[in-house]
C-alpha positions as CSV (number, residue, x, y, z in Angstrom):
1,X,101.2,117.6,115.8
2,X,99.4,116.6,118.9
3,X,95.9,115.1,118.8
4,X,92.9,117.1,119.9
5,X,92.4,116.7,123.6
6,X,89.7,114.1,124.4
7,X,87.1,114.6,127.1
8,X,88.5,111.6,129.0
9,X,91.8,109.7,129.2
10,X,91.9,106.3,130.9
11,X,95.7,105.8,130.6
12,X,98.4,108.3,129.8
13,X,101.9,107.1,129.0
14,X,104.6,109.8,129.5
15,X,108.4,109.9,129.3
16,X,108.5,107.6,126.3
17,X,109.6,107.4,122.7
18,X,107.2,106.0,120.0
19,X,107.7,104.3,116.7
20,X,104.3,104.7,115.2
21,X,104.8,102.6,112.0
22,X,103.0,105.1,109.8
23,X,103.9,106.3,106.4
24,X,105.8,103.1,105.5
25,X,108.5,104.1,108.0
26,X,109.3,103.8,111.7
27,X,108.0,107.4,112.0
28,X,109.6,108.0,115.4
29,X,108.4,110.6,117.8
30,X,110.8,111.1,120.7
31,X,109.9,112.4,124.2
32,X,106.2,111.6,123.6
33,X,103.0,111.3,125.6
34,X,100.3,108.9,124.5
35,X,96.7,108.7,125.7
36,X,94.3,105.8,125.7
37,X,90.6,106.0,126.1
38,X,88.6,102.8,126.3
39,X,90.0,100.4,123.7
40,X,91.6,103.0,121.4
41,X,94.4,105.5,121.2
42,X,93.0,109.0,121.8
43,X,96.0,111.3,122.0
44,X,99.6,111.3,120.9
45,X,102.1,114.1,120.7
46,X,105.3,115.6,122.1
47,X,105.2,115.6,125.9
48,X,106.3,119.2,126.0
49,X,103.0,120.0,124.3
50,X,101.0,118.0,126.8
51,X,98.3,120.3,128.3
52,X,98.2,120.4,132.1
53,X,94.5,119.7,131.9
54,X,95.1,116.4,130.3
55,X,96.8,114.8,133.3
56,X,93.8,115.9,135.4
57,X,91.5,114.1,133.1
58,X,93.5,110.8,133.4
59,X,92.6,107.9,135.6
60,X,96.1,106.5,135.3
61,X,99.5,108.0,134.4
62,X,102.3,105.6,133.5
63,X,105.9,106.8,133.5
64,X,107.6,104.7,130.8
65,X,111.1,105.6,132.2
66,X,112.4,106.6,128.8
67,X,111.2,103.3,127.2
68,X,110.0,102.8,123.7
69,X,106.4,102.2,122.7
70,X,105.7,100.2,119.5
71,X,102.5,98.6,118.1
72,X,102.1,95.0,119.3
73,X,103.5,92.5,116.9
74,X,101.0,91.0,114.4
75,X,102.0,87.4,113.6
76,X,100.1,86.9,110.4
77,X,101.1,83.3,109.6
78,X,101.1,80.4,112.0
79,X,100.0,76.7,112.2
80,X,100.3,76.5,116.0
81,X,97.6,73.8,116.7
82,X,98.9,70.3,116.2
83,X,99.3,67.0,117.9
84,X,102.5,65.0,118.5
85,X,106.1,65.9,117.8
86,X,108.4,65.9,114.9
87,X,111.8,66.2,116.6
88,X,112.8,63.0,115.0
89,X,112.5,64.6,111.6
90,X,114.8,67.4,112.8
91,X,117.4,64.7,113.3
92,X,116.6,63.2,109.9
93,X,117.2,66.6,108.3
94,X,120.5,66.9,110.1
95,X,121.5,63.6,108.6
96,X,120.7,64.9,105.1
97,X,117.1,64.1,104.4
98,X,115.1,66.8,102.5
99,X,111.6,68.1,103.3
100,X,110.2,66.3,100.2
101,X,112.0,63.0,101.0
102,X,110.6,63.0,104.5
103,X,107.1,63.7,103.2
104,X,107.3,60.9,100.6
105,X,108.2,58.4,103.4
106,X,105.0,59.2,105.3
107,X,106.5,61.8,107.5
108,X,106.1,65.5,107.5
109,X,102.6,66.7,107.5
110,X,101.3,63.1,107.4
111,X,102.7,62.3,110.9
112,X,101.2,65.4,112.3
113,X,97.8,64.8,110.7
114,X,97.7,61.3,112.3
115,X,98.6,62.6,115.7
116,X,96.2,65.6,115.4
117,X,93.3,63.3,114.4
118,X,93.9,61.2,117.5
119,X,94.1,64.1,119.9
120,X,91.0,65.4,121.7
121,X,89.9,69.0,121.5
122,X,91.0,69.6,125.1
123,X,94.5,68.1,124.4
124,X,94.9,70.3,121.3
125,X,93.8,73.4,123.3
126,X,96.2,72.8,126.2
127,X,99.2,72.4,123.9
128,X,98.3,75.3,121.7
129,X,97.6,77.5,124.6
130,X,101.2,77.2,125.7
131,X,102.3,78.4,122.3
132,X,99.9,81.3,122.3
133,X,101.0,82.3,125.8
134,X,104.6,82.3,124.7
135,X,103.9,84.6,121.7
136,X,101.8,86.9,123.9
137,X,104.6,87.1,126.5
138,X,106.9,88.3,123.7
139,X,104.8,91.1,122.4
140,X,102.4,89.5,119.9
141,X,99.0,91.1,120.2
142,X,97.3,89.9,117.0
143,X,97.7,86.4,115.6
144,X,96.6,84.3,112.7
145,X,96.2,80.5,113.2
146,X,95.5,78.1,110.4
147,X,93.8,74.7,110.4
148,X,95.3,72.1,108.1
149,X,96.4,69.2,110.2
150,X,93.1,67.4,110.1
151,X,92.5,66.9,106.3
152,X,89.0,65.6,107.0
153,X,85.8,67.4,107.9
154,X,85.7,66.3,111.5
155,X,89.2,67.3,112.5
156,X,89.3,70.5,110.4
157,X,86.2,71.7,112.2
158,X,87.8,70.6,115.5
159,X,90.9,72.7,114.8
160,X,88.8,75.7,113.9
161,X,86.8,75.3,117.1
162,X,90.0,75.2,119.1
163,X,91.1,78.5,117.4
164,X,87.8,80.0,118.5
165,X,88.4,78.8,122.0
166,X,91.9,80.3,122.1
167,X,90.5,83.6,120.9
168,X,88.0,83.7,123.7
169,X,90.6,82.6,126.3
170,X,93.4,85.0,125.5
171,X,93.3,88.8,125.3
172,X,95.1,89.0,121.9
173,X,93.1,89.0,118.7
174,X,93.2,85.6,117.0
175,X,92.1,85.2,113.5
176,X,91.3,81.8,112.0
177,X,92.2,80.6,108.5
178,X,90.9,77.4,106.9
179,X,93.7,75.4,105.3
180,X,92.0,72.2,104.4
181,X,94.0,72.1,101.2
182,X,97.3,71.7,103.0
183,X,98.4,68.4,101.5
184,X,96.7,65.3,100.2
185,X,95.7,62.9,103.0
186,X,96.8,59.3,102.7
187,X,93.3,58.0,102.3
188,X,93.1,60.0,99.0
189,X,96.4,58.9,97.6
190,X,96.2,59.0,93.8
191,X,92.9,61.0,93.9
192,X,93.8,64.6,94.6
193,X,90.9,65.8,92.5
194,X,88.6,63.8,94.8
195,X,90.0,65.4,97.9
196,X,89.6,68.9,96.4
197,X,85.9,68.0,95.8
198,X,85.7,67.1,99.5
199,X,87.2,70.5,100.4
200,X,85.0,72.5,98.0
201,X,81.7,70.7,98.3
202,X,81.7,69.6,102.0
203,X,84.4,71.4,104.1
204,X,84.1,74.9,102.8
205,X,80.3,75.1,103.1
206,X,80.5,73.8,106.6
207,X,83.2,76.4,107.5
208,X,81.1,79.1,106.1
209,X,77.9,77.9,107.8
210,X,79.6,77.9,111.2
211,X,81.3,81.3,110.7
212,X,84.6,80.0,112.1
213,X,87.2,81.3,109.6
214,X,87.9,84.6,108.0
215,X,90.0,83.3,105.1
216,X,90.9,80.2,103.1
217,X,94.5,79.2,102.3
218,X,95.9,76.6,99.9
219,X,99.4,75.0,99.6
220,X,100.0,75.4,95.9
221,X,103.2,73.4,95.2
222,X,104.5,70.3,93.4
223,X,104.1,68.2,96.7
224,X,100.7,69.6,97.3
225,X,98.0,71.0,94.9
226,X,98.1,72.3,91.3
227,X,97.1,75.6,90.0
228,X,93.8,74.2,88.6
229,X,93.0,72.7,92.0
230,X,93.9,75.9,93.8
231,X,91.7,77.9,91.5
232,X,88.8,75.6,92.3
233,X,89.2,76.2,96.0
234,X,89.6,79.9,95.5
235,X,86.5,80.2,93.4
236,X,84.4,78.3,95.9
237,X,85.8,80.5,98.7
238,X,85.0,83.6,96.8
239,X,81.5,82.4,96.0
240,X,81.0,81.8,99.8
241,X,82.3,85.3,100.6
242,X,85.5,84.2,102.2
243,X,88.9,85.9,101.6
244,X,91.8,83.9,100.2
245,X,95.5,83.7,100.7
246,X,98.2,81.3,99.4
247,X,101.3,79.3,100.3
248,X,103.1,80.3,97.1
249,X,106.5,79.7,95.4
250,X,108.2,78.1,98.4
251,X,109.9,75.2,96.7
252,X,109.4,76.1,93.0
253,X,107.8,78.7,90.8
254,X,104.3,77.3,90.4
255,X,102.9,80.7,89.2
256,X,100.6,80.6,92.3
257,X,101.2,84.3,93.1
258,X,99.7,85.3,89.8
259,X,96.7,83.1,90.4
260,X,96.2,84.4,93.9
261,X,96.5,88.0,92.6
262,X,93.6,87.4,90.1
263,X,91.5,86.6,93.2
264,X,92.7,89.7,95.1
265,X,94.2,87.5,97.8
266,X,95.1,89.1,101.1
267,X,98.6,87.7,100.9
268,X,101.0,85.3,99.2
269,X,103.3,83.6,101.7
270,X,106.9,82.2,101.5
271,X,107.8,83.4,97.9
272,X,111.4,82.1,97.7
273,X,110.9,81.3,94.0
274,X,108.6,84.3,93.1
275,X,109.1,85.4,89.5
276,X,109.2,89.1,88.4
277,X,105.9,88.5,86.5
278,X,104.3,87.0,89.6
279,X,105.5,90.0,91.7
280,X,104.1,92.4,89.2
281,X,100.7,90.7,89.4
282,X,100.9,91.0,93.2
283,X,101.7,94.7,92.9
284,X,98.8,95.3,90.5
285,X,96.3,93.6,92.8
286,X,97.6,94.9,96.2
287,X,98.6,91.5,97.5
288,X,100.8,91.5,100.6
289,X,104.1,89.5,100.5
290,X,104.5,87.5,103.7
291,X,108.1,86.4,104.2
292,X,108.8,83.4,106.5
293,X,112.6,83.3,107.4
294,X,112.0,80.6,110.1
295,X,111.1,78.0,107.5
296,X,114.0,79.2,105.3
297,X,116.4,78.8,108.2
298,X,115.0,75.5,109.5
299,X,114.9,73.8,106.0
300,X,118.4,75.1,105.1
301,X,117.0,76.7,102.0
302,X,119.3,78.7,99.8
303,X,116.9,80.5,97.4
304,X,116.0,83.8,99.0
305,X,112.7,85.6,98.3
306,X,113.3,88.5,95.9
307,X,113.2,91.3,98.5
308,X,114.6,93.9,96.2
309,X,112.0,93.2,93.6
310,X,109.3,93.5,96.2
311,X,110.7,96.7,97.4
312,X,111.1,98.2,93.9
313,X,107.4,97.3,93.2
314,X,106.4,98.8,96.5
315,X,104.7,95.6,97.6
316,X,104.3,95.7,101.4
317,X,106.4,92.9,103.0
318,X,105.1,91.2,106.2
319,X,107.2,89.0,108.4
320,X,105.8,86.1,110.5
321,X,106.9,83.2,112.6
322,X,105.2,80.4,110.5
323,X,105.1,78.6,113.9
324,X,104.6,74.9,113.0
325,X,106.0,71.5,114.0
326,X,107.8,70.6,110.8
327,X,109.5,73.5,109.2
328,X,109.5,76.5,111.7
329,X,109.1,75.5,115.3
330,X,110.0,79.1,116.2
331,X,108.2,80.8,119.1
332,X,109.9,84.2,119.0
333,X,109.1,87.2,116.7
334,X,112.3,89.0,117.7
335,X,114.3,86.0,116.6
336,X,112.4,86.0,113.3
337,X,113.2,89.7,112.9
338,X,116.9,89.0,113.3
339,X,116.5,86.2,110.7
340,X,114.7,88.5,108.3
341,X,117.6,90.9,108.4
342,X,120.5,88.4,108.3
343,X,119.0,85.9,105.9
344,X,116.8,88.0,103.7
345,X,118.8,91.2,103.7
346,X,116.0,93.3,105.1
347,X,116.7,96.5,107.0
348,X,115.6,96.7,110.6
349,X,112.9,99.2,109.5
350,X,111.6,96.8,106.9
351,X,111.5,93.9,109.3
352,X,109.7,96.0,112.0
353,X,107.2,97.3,109.5
354,X,106.7,93.6,108.5
355,X,105.9,92.5,112.0
356,X,103.4,95.3,112.7
357,X,101.5,97.3,110.1
358,X,102.3,95.0,107.1
359,X,101.3,92.0,109.1
360,X,98.0,93.7,109.9
361,X,97.5,94.3,106.2
362,X,98.1,90.6,105.5
363,X,95.1,89.9,107.7
364,X,92.9,92.8,106.5
365,X,93.3,94.5,109.9
366,X,95.2,97.6,109.0
367,X,92.3,99.9,109.9
368,X,92.5,98.9,113.5
369,X,95.9,97.2,114.2
370,X,99.6,97.5,113.4
371,X,100.3,101.2,113.9
372,X,100.0,103.8,116.6
373,X,97.4,106.3,115.3
374,X,94.4,108.0,116.9
375,X,91.3,105.9,116.9
376,X,93.2,102.7,116.3
377,X,93.1,99.9,118.9
378,X,95.5,100.5,121.8
379,X,97.6,97.4,121.1
380,X,100.9,98.6,122.5
381,X,104.2,97.2,123.9
382,X,106.6,99.2,126.0
383,X,110.1,98.0,125.5
384,X,113.2,98.6,127.6
385,X,115.5,99.3,124.6
386,X,117.7,102.0,123.3
387,X,116.4,102.0,119.8
388,X,113.8,100.0,117.8
389,X,116.6,98.3,115.9
390,X,117.5,96.5,119.1
391,X,114.5,94.3,118.5
392,X,116.2,93.0,115.4
393,X,119.7,93.1,116.7
394,X,119.3,91.3,120.0
395,X,118.2,88.0,118.4
396,X,115.4,86.6,120.5
397,X,115.8,89.0,123.5
398,X,112.4,90.4,124.6
399,X,112.9,93.1,127.2
400,X,109.2,94.0,127.6
401,X,108.0,96.4,130.3
402,X,104.3,96.2,129.5
403,X,101.8,94.9,127.1
404,X,98.4,96.6,126.5
405,X,95.7,95.1,124.3
406,X,92.7,97.2,123.4
407,X,93.3,99.5,126.3
408,X,93.8,96.7,128.9
409,X,97.1,96.0,130.5
410,X,98.0,92.3,130.5
411,X,101.7,92.2,131.3
412,X,103.2,94.8,133.6
413,X,106.9,94.6,134.6
414,X,107.2,98.1,135.9
415,X,108.3,98.2,139.6
């Protein structure tokens, strides 16, 4: 049914079809009208039910020319601030080297950490801004960015400051996550417990004091940190009032998902080696599963995340780019949607839900982002497509007609 008519409409979209992403489905409404007042959605219903008085109350009417309106994409897992390049490692992988072999030789995250520490805040901002602009141009309206390429107090804070600067500069919503426990820095070789002490006793209190991160992440894996070390970081984060999330079960089953569930984590991400018991814990504690097909593709992995188990347990599945220099230098959400369908056997509906409302859930933003509902933020993308499935099928093609974020138009390709 149509919404109650508001006293004022700033922008009215007509001649459109809408996939609202409500009720765990595309929830399509064809031949729709949608009203925006201020920053939020104020009216949605069949255009044939549109009262004549409503157009009179509108400051602007936009004919969508039979286009589709979907919620803006929510990219809930990225590492998009870094220094240097790792294209040489791409060539090493093509020659047969594994992610772990490259890491043990001082490559991987170590090379990025070194370059990031050397880079100035301005240099990091300039390079990261190009990546944010690319995501915005392709329909991303909410974005998570992790630190984690500093691995010392000074650089981690620098990265979080750059995230804050990006949030102020760009119209999309950018949410910061502290990932100080990304890997063991070389200066702490052989002393992982000592580094975790630095993270918990020095870094986390500083992050909390400066109010520059919403959540805390850890890479719990055999090449990173143990369950006991992860638990110590999580407990400190919880004591400081910060949410937690986890890089879990990417390369092996470390039982990280179960631990994260005990702390009511926002999400567990990657999950290629997730066990049934770990998934059951996630379901019990309402933890979102974030699937990252870009890393799966780029690392030539063969162990798929257990999508059917997640579906059977009714665990919401989010999909994100995992944009980073080493394992997923992918700047396109529509390409990621295609990968999710082809590589992970997700349906188009599941992938689209994963990049909108379930991505919002993974960031704790589902009350304001990720679906088209009255009183939610007007984060909308108008697409020149025949059906929402085109966004999964057309592998990286982004035929956007308009992007609106919190009621403001930031990209308008209508003639």
